[in-house]
PDB file of the backbone (N, CA, C, O) and the ligand in Angstrom, with CONECT records:
HET     ZN  A 101       1
ATOM      1  N   MET A   1     121.964  67.419  95.080  1.00  0.00           N
ATOM      2  CA  MET A   1     122.481  66.916  93.793  1.00  0.00           C
ATOM      3  C   MET A   1     121.840  65.653  93.304  1.00  0.00           C
ATOM      4  O   MET A   1     122.040  64.625  93.951  1.00  0.00           O
ATOM      5  N   TYR A   2     121.112  65.624  92.259  1.00  0.00           N
ATOM      6  CA  TYR A   2     120.434  64.354  91.866  1.00  0.00           C
ATOM      7  C   TYR A   2     121.223  63.698  90.818  1.00  0.00           C
ATOM      8  O   TYR A   2     121.831  64.340  89.962  1.00  0.00           O
ATOM      9  N   SER A   3     121.212  62.369  90.887  1.00  0.00           N
ATOM     10  CA  SER A   3     121.864  61.597  89.776  1.00  0.00           C
ATOM     11  C   SER A   3     120.826  61.478  88.685  1.00  0.00           C
ATOM     12  O   SER A   3     119.665  61.823  88.904  1.00  0.00           O
ATOM     13  N   GLU A   4     121.203  61.011  87.538  1.00  0.00           N
ATOM     14  CA  GLU A   4     120.346  60.829  86.352  1.00  0.00           C
ATOM     15  C   GLU A   4     119.286  59.810  86.754  1.00  0.00           C
ATOM     16  O   GLU A   4     118.108  59.973  86.434  1.00  0.00           O
ATOM     17  N   PHE A   5     119.692  58.792  87.435  1.00  0.00           N
ATOM     18  CA  PHE A   5     118.739  57.697  87.878  1.00  0.00           C
ATOM     19  C   PHE A   5     117.646  58.245  88.737  1.00  0.00           C
ATOM     20  O   PHE A   5     116.473  57.958  88.500  1.00  0.00           O
ATOM     21  N   ASP A   6     118.007  59.064  89.776  1.00  0.00           N
ATOM     22  CA  ASP A   6     117.036  59.644  90.691  1.00  0.00           C
ATOM     23  C   ASP A   6     116.029  60.501  89.944  1.00  0.00           C
ATOM     24  O   ASP A   6     114.836  60.498  90.247  1.00  0.00           O
ATOM     25  N   ARG A   7     116.535  61.232  88.961  1.00  0.00           N
ATOM     26  CA  ARG A   7     115.756  62.172  88.172  1.00  0.00           C
ATOM     27  C   ARG A   7     114.710  61.354  87.503  1.00  0.00           C
ATOM     28  O   ARG A   7     113.519  61.654  87.586  1.00  0.00           O
ATOM     29  N   GLU A   8     115.174  60.246  86.791  1.00  0.00           N
ATOM     30  CA  GLU A   8     114.243  59.467  86.013  1.00  0.00           C
ATOM     31  C   GLU A   8     113.192  58.779  86.876  1.00  0.00           C
ATOM     32  O   GLU A   8     112.010  58.722  86.536  1.00  0.00           O
ATOM     33  N   VAL A   9     113.651  58.276  87.972  1.00  0.00           N
ATOM     34  CA  VAL A   9     112.725  57.599  88.900  1.00  0.00           C
ATOM     35  C   VAL A   9     111.672  58.650  89.337  1.00  0.00           C
ATOM     36  O   VAL A   9     110.475  58.365  89.366  1.00  0.00           O
ATOM     37  N   GLY A  10     112.131  59.829  89.664  1.00  0.00           N
ATOM     38  CA  GLY A  10     111.218  60.863  90.185  1.00  0.00           C
ATOM     39  C   GLY A  10     110.190  61.271  89.086  1.00  0.00           C
ATOM     40  O   GLY A  10     109.019  61.520  89.372  1.00  0.00           O
ATOM     41  N   GLU A  11     110.666  61.328  87.852  1.00  0.00           N
ATOM     42  CA  GLU A  11     109.786  61.655  86.770  1.00  0.00           C
ATOM     43  C   GLU A  11     108.756  60.551  86.508  1.00  0.00           C
ATOM     44  O   GLU A  11     107.597  60.834  86.204  1.00  0.00           O
ATOM     45  N   MET A  12     109.177  59.327  86.625  1.00  0.00           N
ATOM     46  CA  MET A  12     108.289  58.206  86.480  1.00  0.00           C
ATOM     47  C   MET A  12     107.163  58.250  87.490  1.00  0.00           C
ATOM     48  O   MET A  12     105.978  58.112  87.189  1.00  0.00           O
ATOM     49  N   ARG A  13     107.648  58.464  88.774  1.00  0.00           N
ATOM     50  CA  ARG A  13     106.613  58.599  89.809  1.00  0.00           C
ATOM     51  C   ARG A  13     105.595  59.580  89.586  1.00  0.00           C
ATOM     52  O   ARG A  13     104.406  59.317  89.763  1.00  0.00           O
ATOM     53  N   VAL A  14     106.030  60.758  89.185  1.00  0.00           N
ATOM     54  CA  VAL A  14     105.150  61.893  88.874  1.00  0.00           C
ATOM     55  C   VAL A  14     104.200  61.558  87.848  1.00  0.00           C
ATOM     56  O   VAL A  14     103.014  61.876  87.937  1.00  0.00           O
ATOM     57  N   GLU A  15     104.717  60.887  86.814  1.00  0.00           N
ATOM     58  CA  GLU A  15     103.896  60.522  85.659  1.00  0.00           C
ATOM     59  C   GLU A  15     102.895  59.425  86.094  1.00  0.00           C
ATOM     60  O   GLU A  15     101.731  59.507  85.702  1.00  0.00           O
ATOM     61  N   GLN A  16     103.283  58.423  86.871  1.00  0.00           N
ATOM     62  CA  GLN A  16     102.434  57.446  87.389  1.00  0.00           C
ATOM     63  C   GLN A  16     101.324  57.966  88.262  1.00  0.00           C
ATOM     64  O   GLN A  16     100.189  57.499  88.162  1.00  0.00           O
ATOM     65  N   GLU A  17     101.613  58.893  89.089  1.00  0.00           N
ATOM     66  CA  GLU A  17     100.654  59.516  89.968  1.00  0.00           C
ATOM     67  C   GLU A  17      99.728  60.297  89.112  1.00  0.00           C
ATOM     68  O   GLU A  17      98.520  60.215  89.335  1.00  0.00           O
ATOM     69  N   ARG A  18     100.154  61.009  88.202  1.00  0.00           N
ATOM     70  CA  ARG A  18      99.340  61.830  87.279  1.00  0.00           C
ATOM     71  C   ARG A  18      98.327  60.901  86.576  1.00  0.00           C
ATOM     72  O   ARG A  18      97.124  61.160  86.582  1.00  0.00           O
ATOM     73  N   GLN A  19      98.834  59.839  85.986  1.00  0.00           N
ATOM     74  CA  GLN A  19      97.997  58.878  85.293  1.00  0.00           C
ATOM     75  C   GLN A  19      96.945  58.215  86.223  1.00  0.00           C
ATOM     76  O   GLN A  19      95.801  58.000  85.824  1.00  0.00           O
ATOM     77  N   ALA A  20      97.353  57.906  87.435  1.00  0.00           N
ATOM     78  CA  ALA A  20      96.441  57.292  88.418  1.00  0.00           C
ATOM     79  C   ALA A  20      95.293  58.205  88.731  1.00  0.00           C
ATOM     80  O   ALA A  20      94.133  57.801  88.812  1.00  0.00           O
ATOM     81  N   ARG A  21      95.662  59.457  88.905  1.00  0.00           N
ATOM     82  CA  ARG A  21      94.615  60.490  89.183  1.00  0.00           C
ATOM     83  C   ARG A  21      93.647  60.543  88.008  1.00  0.00           C
ATOM     84  O   ARG A  21      92.432  60.493  88.202  1.00  0.00           O
ATOM     85  N   ILE A  22      94.156  60.640  86.838  1.00  0.00           N
ATOM     86  CA  ILE A  22      93.266  60.735  85.591  1.00  0.00           C
ATOM     87  C   ILE A  22      92.423  59.464  85.552  1.00  0.00           C
ATOM     88  O   ILE A  22      91.224  59.600  85.307  1.00  0.00           O
ATOM     89  N   ASP A  23      92.906  58.267  85.761  1.00  0.00           N
ATOM     90  CA  ASP A  23      92.197  57.074  85.633  1.00  0.00           C
ATOM     91  C   ASP A  23      91.103  57.043  86.654  1.00  0.00           C
ATOM     92  O   ASP A  23      89.979  56.626  86.373  1.00  0.00           O
ATOM     93  N   ALA A  24      91.445  57.500  87.882  1.00  0.00           N
ATOM     94  CA  ALA A  24      90.446  57.467  89.017  1.00  0.00           C
ATOM     95  C   ALA A  24      89.313  58.519  88.682  1.00  0.00           C
ATOM     96  O   ALA A  24      88.133  58.298  88.954  1.00  0.00           O
ATOM     97  N   ALA A  25      89.715  59.575  88.128  1.00  0.00           N
ATOM     98  CA  ALA A  25      88.699  60.620  87.846  1.00  0.00           C
ATOM     99  C   ALA A  25      87.793  60.106  86.720  1.00  0.00           C
ATOM    100  O   ALA A  25      86.585  60.340  86.753  1.00  0.00           O
ATOM    101  N   ARG A  26      88.329  59.442  85.773  1.00  0.00           N
ATOM    102  CA  ARG A  26      87.516  58.842  84.621  1.00  0.00           C
ATOM    103  C   ARG A  26      86.619  57.801  85.160  1.00  0.00           C
ATOM    104  O   ARG A  26      85.435  57.818  84.825  1.00  0.00           O
ATOM    105  N   ALA A  27      87.073  56.888  85.969  1.00  0.00           N
ATOM    106  CA  ALA A  27      86.358  55.738  86.506  1.00  0.00           C
ATOM    107  C   ALA A  27      85.148  56.329  87.287  1.00  0.00           C
ATOM    108  O   ALA A  27      84.021  55.852  87.146  1.00  0.00           O
ATOM    109  N   GLU A  28      85.413  57.402  88.130  1.00  0.00           N
ATOM    110  CA  GLU A  28      84.407  58.008  88.906  1.00  0.00           C
ATOM    111  C   GLU A  28      83.346  58.558  88.010  1.00  0.00           C
ATOM    112  O   GLU A  28      82.162  58.337  88.265  1.00  0.00           O
ATOM    113  N   LEU A  29      83.707  59.254  86.984  1.00  0.00           N
ATOM    114  CA  LEU A  29      82.737  59.850  86.015  1.00  0.00           C
ATOM    115  C   LEU A  29      81.906  58.814  85.394  1.00  0.00           C
ATOM    116  O   LEU A  29      80.699  58.989  85.234  1.00  0.00           O
ATOM    117  N   LYS A  30      82.547  57.672  85.017  1.00  0.00           N
ATOM    118  CA  LYS A  30      81.802  56.664  84.317  1.00  0.00           C
ATOM    119  C   LYS A  30      80.790  56.025  85.298  1.00  0.00           C
ATOM    120  O   LYS A  30      79.632  55.765  84.973  1.00  0.00           O
ATOM    121  N   ARG A  31      81.331  55.786  86.561  1.00  0.00           N
ATOM    122  CA  ARG A  31      80.453  55.172  87.529  1.00  0.00           C
ATOM    123  C   ARG A  31      79.203  55.968  87.856  1.00  0.00           C
ATOM    124  O   ARG A  31      78.093  55.456  88.005  1.00  0.00           O
ATOM    125  N   GLN A  32      79.483  57.310  87.960  1.00  0.00           N
ATOM    126  CA  GLN A  32      78.406  58.144  88.408  1.00  0.00           C
ATOM    127  C   GLN A  32      77.494  58.593  87.298  1.00  0.00           C
ATOM    128  O   GLN A  32      76.360  59.014  87.528  1.00  0.00           O
ATOM    129  N   GLY A  33      78.016  58.496  86.067  1.00  0.00           N
ATOM    130  CA  GLY A  33      77.207  59.046  84.938  1.00  0.00           C
ATOM    131  C   GLY A  33      77.065  60.477  85.116  1.00  0.00           C
ATOM    132  O   GLY A  33      77.964  61.139  85.635  1.00  0.00           O
ATOM    133  N   ARG A  34      75.909  61.018  84.683  1.00  0.00           N
ATOM    134  CA  ARG A  34      75.730  62.450  84.918  1.00  0.00           C
ATOM    135  C   ARG A  34      74.372  62.741  85.487  1.00  0.00           C
ATOM    136  O   ARG A  34      73.445  61.954  85.295  1.00  0.00           O
ATOM    137  N   GLU A  35      74.224  63.824  86.168  1.00  0.00           N
ATOM    138  CA  GLU A  35      72.907  64.085  86.733  1.00  0.00           C
ATOM    139  C   GLU A  35      72.138  64.958  85.789  1.00  0.00           C
ATOM    140  O   GLU A  35      70.924  65.113  85.919  1.00  0.00           O
ATOM    141  N   GLN A  36      72.857  65.544  84.815  1.00  0.00           N
ATOM    142  CA  GLN A  36      72.104  66.423  83.925  1.00  0.00           C
ATOM    143  C   GLN A  36      72.403  65.969  82.451  1.00  0.00           C
ATOM    144  O   GLN A  36      73.525  65.642  82.066  1.00  0.00           O
ATOM    145  N   CYS A  37      71.290  65.987  81.682  1.00  0.00           N
ATOM    146  CA  CYS A  37      71.400  65.614  80.276  1.00  0.00           C
ATOM    147  C   CYS A  37      72.048  66.753  79.488  1.00  0.00           C
ATOM    148  O   CYS A  37      72.163  67.882  79.965  1.00  0.00           O
ATOM    149  N   GLU A  38      72.462  66.420  78.280  1.00  0.00           N
ATOM    150  CA  GLU A  38      72.957  67.479  77.329  1.00  0.00           C
ATOM    151  C   GLU A  38      71.951  68.502  76.996  1.00  0.00           C
ATOM    152  O   GLU A  38      72.291  69.618  76.605  1.00  0.00           O
ATOM    153  N   CYS A  39      70.645  68.127  77.149  1.00  0.00           N
ATOM    154  CA  CYS A  39      69.597  69.080  76.820  1.00  0.00           C
ATOM    155  C   CYS A  39      69.252  69.951  78.029  1.00  0.00           C
ATOM    156  O   CYS A  39      68.445  70.874  77.920  1.00  0.00           O
ATOM    157  N   GLY A  40      69.833  69.672  79.126  1.00  0.00           N
ATOM    158  CA  GLY A  40      69.668  70.468  80.333  1.00  0.00           C
ATOM    159  C   GLY A  40      68.690  69.885  81.320  1.00  0.00           C
ATOM    160  O   GLY A  40      68.578  70.370  82.446  1.00  0.00           O
ATOM    161  N   ALA A  41      67.960  68.820  80.903  1.00  0.00           N
ATOM    162  CA  ALA A  41      67.028  68.121  81.802  1.00  0.00           C
ATOM    163  C   ALA A  41      67.786  67.304  82.855  1.00  0.00           C
ATOM    164  O   ALA A  41      68.889  66.808  82.627  1.00  0.00           O
ATOM    165  N   THR A  42      67.175  67.199  83.943  1.00  0.00           N
ATOM    166  CA  THR A  42      67.837  66.359  85.046  1.00  0.00           C
ATOM    167  C   THR A  42      67.443  64.855  84.706  1.00  0.00           C
ATOM    168  O   THR A  42      66.288  64.544  84.412  1.00  0.00           O
ATOM    169  N   ILE A  43      68.442  63.991  84.767  1.00  0.00           N
ATOM    170  CA  ILE A  43      68.225  62.632  84.595  1.00  0.00           C
ATOM    171  C   ILE A  43      67.706  62.097  85.892  1.00  0.00           C
ATOM    172  O   ILE A  43      68.314  62.253  86.951  1.00  0.00           O
ATOM    173  N   SER A  44      66.564  61.461  85.784  1.00  0.00           N
ATOM    174  CA  SER A  44      65.862  61.082  87.072  1.00  0.00           C
ATOM    175  C   SER A  44      66.748  60.004  87.886  1.00  0.00           C
ATOM    176  O   SER A  44      67.429  59.158  87.307  1.00  0.00           O
ATOM    177  N   PRO A  45      66.674  60.112  89.145  1.00  0.00           N
ATOM    178  CA  PRO A  45      67.403  59.136  90.003  1.00  0.00           C
ATOM    179  C   PRO A  45      67.062  57.649  89.667  1.00  0.00           C
ATOM    180  O   PRO A  45      67.910  56.758  89.710  1.00  0.00           O
ATOM    181  N   ALA A  46      65.786  57.454  89.336  1.00  0.00           N
ATOM    182  CA  ALA A  46      65.350  56.078  88.970  1.00  0.00           C
ATOM    183  C   ALA A  46      66.085  55.602  87.734  1.00  0.00           C
ATOM    184  O   ALA A  46      66.568  54.470  87.694  1.00  0.00           O
ATOM    185  N   ARG A  47      66.172  56.435  86.750  1.00  0.00           N
ATOM    186  CA  ARG A  47      66.876  56.069  85.511  1.00  0.00           C
ATOM    187  C   ARG A  47      68.351  55.865  85.721  1.00  0.00           C
ATOM    188  O   ARG A  47      68.963  54.988  85.110  1.00  0.00           O
ATOM    189  N   ARG A  48      68.958  56.723  86.639  1.00  0.00           N
ATOM    190  CA  ARG A  48      70.365  56.548  86.929  1.00  0.00           C
ATOM    191  C   ARG A  48      70.607  55.329  87.729  1.00  0.00           C
ATOM    192  O   ARG A  48      71.716  54.797  87.688  1.00  0.00           O
ATOM    193  N   ARG A  49      69.636  54.840  88.465  1.00  0.00           N
ATOM    194  CA  ARG A  49      69.857  53.617  89.208  1.00  0.00           C
ATOM    195  C   ARG A  49      69.893  52.436  88.250  1.00  0.00           C
ATOM    196  O   ARG A  49      70.668  51.496  88.429  1.00  0.00           O
ATOM    197  N   VAL A  50      69.029  52.502  87.214  1.00  0.00           N
ATOM    198  CA  VAL A  50      68.992  51.427  86.198  1.00  0.00           C
ATOM    199  C   VAL A  50      70.192  51.471  85.308  1.00  0.00           C
ATOM    200  O   VAL A  50      70.816  50.461  84.985  1.00  0.00           O
ATOM    201  N   HIS A  51      70.506  52.761  84.902  1.00  0.00           N
ATOM    202  CA  HIS A  51      71.682  52.989  83.981  1.00  0.00           C
ATOM    203  C   HIS A  51      72.597  53.939  84.737  1.00  0.00           C
ATOM    204  O   HIS A  51      72.466  55.152  84.571  1.00  0.00           O
ATOM    205  N   PRO A  52      73.487  53.462  85.536  1.00  0.00           N
ATOM    206  CA  PRO A  52      74.322  54.338  86.327  1.00  0.00           C
ATOM    207  C   PRO A  52      75.231  55.227  85.490  1.00  0.00           C
ATOM    208  O   PRO A  52      75.646  56.297  85.935  1.00  0.00           O
ATOM    209  N   SER A  53      75.553  54.758  84.220  1.00  0.00           N
ATOM    210  CA  SER A  53      76.412  55.552  83.384  1.00  0.00           C
ATOM    211  C   SER A  53      75.659  56.411  82.347  1.00  0.00           C
ATOM    212  O   SER A  53      76.232  56.980  81.418  1.00  0.00           O
ATOM    213  N   ALA A  54      74.281  56.464  82.584  1.00  0.00           N
ATOM    214  CA  ALA A  54      73.544  57.250  81.503  1.00  0.00           C
ATOM    215  C   ALA A  54      73.983  58.681  81.564  1.00  0.00           C
ATOM    216  O   ALA A  54      74.221  59.277  82.615  1.00  0.00           O
ATOM    217  N   THR A  55      74.074  59.203  80.326  1.00  0.00           N
ATOM    218  CA  THR A  55      74.497  60.682  80.185  1.00  0.00           C
ATOM    219  C   THR A  55      73.375  61.420  79.515  1.00  0.00           C
ATOM    220  O   THR A  55      73.474  62.623  79.270  1.00  0.00           O
ATOM    221  N   ARG A  56      72.291  60.703  79.211  1.00  0.00           N
ATOM    222  CA  ARG A  56      71.123  61.355  78.546  1.00  0.00           C
ATOM    223  C   ARG A  56      69.819  61.089  79.345  1.00  0.00           C
ATOM    224  O   ARG A  56      69.635  60.066  80.004  1.00  0.00           O
ATOM    225  N   CYS A  57      68.950  62.090  79.225  1.00  0.00           N
ATOM    226  CA  CYS A  57      67.602  61.793  79.780  1.00  0.00           C
ATOM    227  C   CYS A  57      66.892  60.875  78.865  1.00  0.00           C
ATOM    228  O   CYS A  57      67.354  60.604  77.756  1.00  0.00           O
ATOM    229  N   LEU A  58      65.730  60.370  79.325  1.00  0.00           N
ATOM    230  CA  LEU A  58      65.032  59.352  78.639  1.00  0.00           C
ATOM    231  C   LEU A  58      64.669  59.779  77.197  1.00  0.00           C
ATOM    232  O   LEU A  58      64.861  59.037  76.234  1.00  0.00           O
ATOM    233  N   GLU A  59      64.132  61.018  77.103  1.00  0.00           N
ATOM    234  CA  GLU A  59      63.733  61.508  75.731  1.00  0.00           C
ATOM    235  C   GLU A  59      64.946  61.517  74.757  1.00  0.00           C
ATOM    236  O   GLU A  59      64.887  61.006  73.638  1.00  0.00           O
ATOM    237  N   CYS A  60      66.032  62.123  75.250  1.00  0.00           N
ATOM    238  CA  CYS A  60      67.254  62.233  74.380  1.00  0.00           C
ATOM    239  C   CYS A  60      67.790  60.852  74.079  1.00  0.00           C
ATOM    240  O   CYS A  60      68.268  60.621  72.968  1.00  0.00           O
ATOM    241  N   GLN A  61      67.735  59.959  74.982  1.00  0.00           N
ATOM    242  CA  GLN A  61      68.199  58.619  74.735  1.00  0.00           C
ATOM    243  C   GLN A  61      67.317  57.906  73.630  1.00  0.00           C
ATOM    244  O   GLN A  61      67.832  57.215  72.750  1.00  0.00           O
ATOM    245  N   GLU A  62      66.015  58.109  73.730  1.00  0.00           N
ATOM    246  CA  GLU A  62      65.146  57.538  72.653  1.00  0.00           C
ATOM    247  C   GLU A  62      65.472  58.099  71.310  1.00  0.00           C
ATOM    248  O   GLU A  62      65.583  57.384  70.315  1.00  0.00           O
ATOM    249  N   ILE A  63      65.634  59.492  71.302  1.00  0.00           N
ATOM    250  CA  ILE A  63      65.963  60.093  69.994  1.00  0.00           C
ATOM    251  C   ILE A  63      67.284  59.583  69.497  1.00  0.00           C
ATOM    252  O   ILE A  63      67.415  59.305  68.305  1.00  0.00           O
ATOM    253  N   ALA A  64      68.293  59.445  70.374  1.00  0.00           N
ATOM    254  CA  ALA A  64      69.647  58.934  69.868  1.00  0.00           C
ATOM    255  C   ALA A  64      69.487  57.587  69.387  1.00  0.00           C
ATOM    256  O   ALA A  64      70.096  57.226  68.380  1.00  0.00           O
ATOM    257  N   GLU A  65      68.634  56.725  70.088  1.00  0.00           N
ATOM    258  CA  GLU A  65      68.506  55.366  69.626  1.00  0.00           C
ATOM    259  C   GLU A  65      67.814  55.256  68.311  1.00  0.00           C
ATOM    260  O   GLU A  65      68.179  54.413  67.491  1.00  0.00           O
ATOM    261  N   LYS A  66      66.812  56.089  68.074  1.00  0.00           N
ATOM    262  CA  LYS A  66      66.160  56.139  66.847  1.00  0.00           C
ATOM    263  C   LYS A  66      67.075  56.600  65.693  1.00  0.00           C
ATOM    264  O   LYS A  66      67.042  56.059  64.588  1.00  0.00           O
ATOM    265  N   GLU A  67      67.840  57.561  65.984  1.00  0.00           N
ATOM    266  CA  GLU A  67      68.811  58.078  64.973  1.00  0.00           C
ATOM    267  C   GLU A  67      69.809  57.009  64.650  1.00  0.00           C
ATOM    268  O   GLU A  67      70.136  56.803  63.481  1.00  0.00           O
ATOM    269  N   ALA A  68      70.289  56.340  65.621  1.00  0.00           N
ATOM    270  CA  ALA A  68      71.232  55.258  65.432  1.00  0.00           C
ATOM    271  C   ALA A  68      70.565  54.108  64.573  1.00  0.00           C
ATOM    272  O   ALA A  68      71.226  53.493  63.737  1.00  0.00           O
ATOM    273  N   TYR A  69      69.343  53.866  64.793  1.00  0.00           N
ATOM    274  CA  TYR A  69      68.613  52.754  64.101  1.00  0.00           C
ATOM    275  C   TYR A  69      68.355  53.191  62.695  1.00  0.00           C
ATOM    276  O   TYR A  69      68.415  52.376  61.774  1.00  0.00           O
ATOM    277  N   LEU A  70      68.057  54.511  62.489  1.00  0.00           N
ATOM    278  CA  LEU A  70      67.713  54.947  61.061  1.00  0.00           C
ATOM    279  C   LEU A  70      68.993  55.102  60.239  1.00  0.00           C
ATOM    280  O   LEU A  70      68.878  55.228  59.020  1.00  0.00           O
ATOM    281  N   LYS A  71      70.167  55.104  60.788  1.00  0.00           N
ATOM    282  CA  LYS A  71      71.334  55.318  60.013  1.00  0.00           C
ATOM    283  C   LYS A  71      71.768  54.054  59.154  1.00  0.00           C
ATOM    284  O   LYS A  71      72.767  54.109  58.436  1.00  0.00           O
TER     285      LYS A  71
HETATM  286 ZN    ZN A 101      67.805  65.223  77.355  1.00  0.00          ZN2+
END
């Protein structure tokens, strides 16, 4: 038999743990960046060392930067 207080504390814990897992997963994703570009090319390990959070290969990055510049 749970009291209202126990139930609320339990829900809070579940919510906190869920949020912590999401945050950890996001941080991990950001830290690692991606191995594969959206175009399907593999992002070189050298590039990923310089830009650990890179999500694009060099060519796509240049195109994206040019597009951003032209806007
Ligand atoms: Zn690419």
